[in-house]
C-alpha positions as CSV (number, residue, x, y, z in Angstrom):
1,M,80.2,295.6,29.1
2,T,82.0,292.1,28.8
3,K,81.4,289.8,31.7
4,I,84.9,288.0,32.6
5,R,84.8,284.5,34.1
6,Q,87.2,283.3,36.5
7,P,89.3,280.6,34.8
8,R,88.6,277.8,37.5
9,F,84.8,278.1,36.8
10,K,85.4,278.1,33.1
11,M,87.7,275.1,33.4
12,G,85.1,273.1,35.6
13,A,82.6,273.9,33.0
14,I,84.5,272.4,30.3
15,L,85.5,269.2,32.2
16,S,81.8,268.7,33.1
17,R,80.8,268.7,29.6
18,V,83.6,266.2,28.8
19,H,82.7,264.0,31.7
20,R,79.0,263.9,30.6
21,F,79.8,263.2,27.0
22,I,82.1,260.2,28.0
23,Y,79.4,259.3,30.6
24,V,76.6,259.0,28.2
25,L,79.0,257.3,25.4
26,L,80.1,254.5,27.7
27,N,76.5,254.4,29.5
28,G,78.4,255.1,33.0
29,R,81.0,252.2,32.6
30,F,84.5,253.3,33.5
31,V,83.5,257.0,34.5
32,S,80.7,256.5,37.2
33,R,83.4,255.9,39.8
34,R,86.9,257.5,40.6
35,G,88.4,256.2,43.8
36,S,85.4,256.1,46.4
37,A,83.7,259.0,44.4
38,Q,80.5,257.9,42.8
39,F,79.1,259.9,39.8
40,L,75.9,260.3,38.3
41,L,74.1,262.4,35.6
42,L,71.3,264.7,36.9
43,T,68.9,266.1,34.2
44,T,66.8,268.9,35.1
45,E,64.4,271.2,33.2
46,G,65.7,274.7,32.2
47,R,63.9,277.2,34.1
48,R,63.9,279.9,31.4
49,S,64.6,277.7,28.3
50,H,62.6,274.4,29.3
51,R,65.1,272.4,27.7
52,M,66.5,269.5,29.4
53,K,70.2,270.1,31.0
54,T,72.4,267.3,32.1
55,V,75.1,267.6,34.8
56,P,77.5,265.0,35.8
57,L,77.7,265.4,40.0
58,L,79.5,263.4,42.7
59,Y,76.9,261.8,45.1
60,L,76.3,259.7,48.4
61,L,73.4,257.5,49.0
62,H,71.3,259.0,52.1
63,N,68.8,256.4,53.2
64,R,68.8,254.6,49.6
65,S,68.5,258.2,47.7
66,P,71.3,259.5,46.0
67,S,72.4,263.2,47.3
68,V,74.2,265.6,45.7
69,I,75.9,269.1,46.8
70,A,75.5,272.3,45.1
71,S,79.2,273.7,45.1
72,K,79.7,275.0,41.6
73,G,83.5,274.8,42.6
74,G,83.0,277.5,45.2
75,S,81.7,280.0,43.1
76,P,79.5,282.7,45.0
77,K,76.6,281.8,42.7
78,A,74.4,278.8,42.8
79,P,74.8,276.3,40.0
80,D,72.2,276.6,37.2
81,W,71.0,272.9,38.1
82,L,70.0,274.2,41.5
83,L,68.1,277.0,40.3
84,N,66.4,274.6,37.8
85,I,65.1,272.3,40.6
86,R,64.0,275.0,42.7
87,A,61.8,276.0,39.9
88,E,60.7,272.2,38.8
89,P,61.7,269.7,41.2
90,K,61.1,266.7,38.5
91,V,64.5,265.1,37.6
92,R,66.1,262.4,35.9
93,V,69.0,260.6,37.4
94,Q,71.5,258.2,35.4
95,I,73.5,256.0,37.6
96,G,75.9,253.6,35.5
97,G,73.5,252.5,32.9
98,V,70.4,252.9,35.1
99,R,68.1,255.9,34.7
100,Q,65.4,256.7,36.8
101,D,63.0,259.8,37.3
102,G,62.9,261.4,40.7
103,T,62.0,264.4,42.8
104,A,64.9,266.8,44.1
105,R,64.4,268.4,47.7
106,I,66.9,270.6,49.7
107,A,67.9,268.3,52.6
108,S,66.9,269.7,56.0
109,D,69.4,271.2,58.4
110,E,69.7,267.9,60.4
111,E,70.3,266.1,57.1
112,R,72.8,268.5,55.9
113,E,74.9,268.2,59.3
114,E,74.9,264.4,58.9
115,L,75.6,264.3,54.8
116,W,78.3,267.4,54.7
117,P,81.1,265.3,56.6
118,R,80.4,262.4,54.5
119,F,80.9,264.5,51.5
120,L,84.0,265.9,52.9
121,E,85.3,262.3,53.4
122,C,84.7,261.5,49.9
123,Y,86.0,264.4,48.4
124,S,88.1,267.0,50.5
125,G,87.8,269.8,47.9
126,Y,84.6,270.9,49.0
127,A,86.3,272.5,52.2
128,A,88.4,274.7,50.0
129,Y,85.2,275.6,47.8
130,Q,83.2,276.6,51.1
131,A,86.1,278.6,52.0
132,R,86.2,280.5,48.7
133,T,82.6,281.8,49.4
134,S,80.1,282.6,52.0
135,R,77.4,281.0,50.3
136,R,76.4,277.6,52.2
137,F,76.3,274.9,49.7
138,P,72.8,273.2,49.5
139,I,72.8,269.4,49.6
140,V,69.9,268.1,47.4
141,I,68.4,264.6,48.0
142,I,66.6,262.9,45.0
143,T,63.9,260.6,46.0
144,Q,62.7,258.2,43.6
145,P,59.1,256.6,43.2
146,D,59.6,253.4,45.0
147,D,61.3,255.4,48.0
């Protein structure tokens, strides 16, 4: 049976690839910010393929550590990058032209309660995404060796 993907998720995947390509091409210049939103590139190891996978994500700083939200545009399924970090929490982050290794972890309930309103302030679309699904979006905090 052929699997039919919803158009909004397919368009999101296409835009994500374009954003990633431009981010890498320009080393983060001109595309690491959009209004008050800041973007990073998160690289994880594929849990099955063991190939490196990179996605652009909106981020906020939490105690000097980047934090990202696993919304996948409101899809009922978790994004692949989240499944990858659950299997292997070692990641690489690029913010602008700076690349750094780190370790990803799921935010505690207290941290999530603090970060969720900040993510909504930065991008109100997360509220609409959350309304589309019963899945509670995990927030991931990336700690770096000097933290």
